[in-house]
N, C-alpha and C positions, 0 to 999 in steps of 0.2 A: 647518454647516461654519464654521470659525472667521474672525474678523475678518482676512481676508487681504487680498491686494492687488486681488482682484476677485472679491467675494463673488456667488456666484448671486442669483437672484431668489427672491421669497420662494414659499409654497406656491402650486401650480397647481390642486390638487383630486384626485380621484380616481380620476378617469376614466383609460382607457388613454392617451388621447390627452394627457392632464393629466400623467401619469406619464414619458411619452415628452419632452412638453416641458421635463419637471425633468429630467431625463435628458441633455438637450442642454444645457440650461443649465449643469448642474455640469461637464459637458466642456467646453465654452466657458470657464466660470469657469476649471478647470484651465489650460487652454492659455493665456489670458491672464495668469493669474498666473505662469507659466513665464516667458511672454515678457516680460513687465514686470520680473521679477527679473533676468533677462538683460540686459535693457537698462539695470538699476542703478536700476531705480525703487521708491521706498519711500513709503508712504502717507503723507499728511500731514494733521494735523487743524486746521489754521488755518482762519479764517473764509473764506468765499468771495472776498467783496470785497478781504481783506486780501492773499489769495493771487494774485488776479486782478492786482492792482495792482503785484506783487511780481514778476508773470511779463510783462508789456505791456512793450512798448517805450516807449510812452508813456502810462505810468499817469495823468499828468494829465487824459488825455481819458476817463477812466472817472467819472463822474459820482456822488455817492451818492447812494441813493434807497431805497426799501422794499424792493425784490426783492431778497433774499441781499444788501443792503445797496449795491445798485446800482441804477441810474435806467437800465432796459431798455425798450425799445421794446416795447409790448404783442403785437406781431407773433415778437417771439423769447422772451419770458418762458415760455412753457411749454416752449420746449426744455430749461431749466435743471432737470432731472428726474433723479433718483439719482445724484446729484453726487459725485464721486470726484476728490478731489486729489493730486497726486503731486510728489514731490521726487526730483531726481537730483543728485547730488554735493553736496548739502544745501543747494540751493536749488531753488525751484519750476520745474517740467518740465513739467506738463501737467495741466489740467484737464476731467475726462470727464462727459460728459452722457449718460444714457441717456431719450430723449425716446419716449413713446409717440405717434408723429404723422410723417406725411409731412413731407417740405421742397417745398413746392410753389416755383416760381421766386420770388415775392416773397419769401416768407419766407426763403429762400436767400442771397437778394440782401441783405435786411435783415441778416442775421447775417452774412456777410461783410464787407458795408460798417462794420459796427459792430467787427468785429475787426480788419479793417486800419487802421482809424482809431486803434483802440488798440495796433497792432504786433504783433497775435496772426496767426498758422497756424491754419489750420481744417484738419481731417480728419473727414468722414464716411463711414460704412460701415457694413455689417451685422455686426460681429462683437460686440455686444453681449451680454454674458450676463443681462441682468434678465429678459427675456422673446424669446427667440429669434425672430426671425418677425416680431416685432410691434414690438419697439424698435430704434431706430437706436443707434451709438456714434458721439457725436460727441465731437471731443476739440480742444480750444485750447490750443496750445503756442507757445512762444516762436519768434518769427521767427528763420528762419535753422537751426532745428533739424529732425530729421526723427523724426516719429512711429513709432514701431515699429510693424509690420506683423505681425497675427495673423492665421492663417487656419486651417480646417481639414484642409487640404490637406497 
């Protein structure tokens, strides 16, 4: 698959189940790519910290640190996995992560507090193409914007 807007996850193995997951990942990737393109999204290859500072309403609240250039609380570091950054209309629009984890109340609260403090909105759903059914799709985007909905229906 080409380096497109939403690449599917890596190799899943040789079993029938693994092949089925790969088919689902490829289909999810196609749907997400189409949706992102229709929303005017384009991939950005900027550094994560620089991108988020340009995306945030309050960039001064994003402290520098050792995790993708950010000082993140340990409770949310693991959420910043399989990072994809997107511009729209020539400016940062959304940072999308695909973590292999569940979000319990404390982790979700820490993430929301961090994002709201920086002036970012959050969308968490199951529309990840990296490992459907296991990874989540977590999007951080500019306050007041709407993140495009993608689903298989």
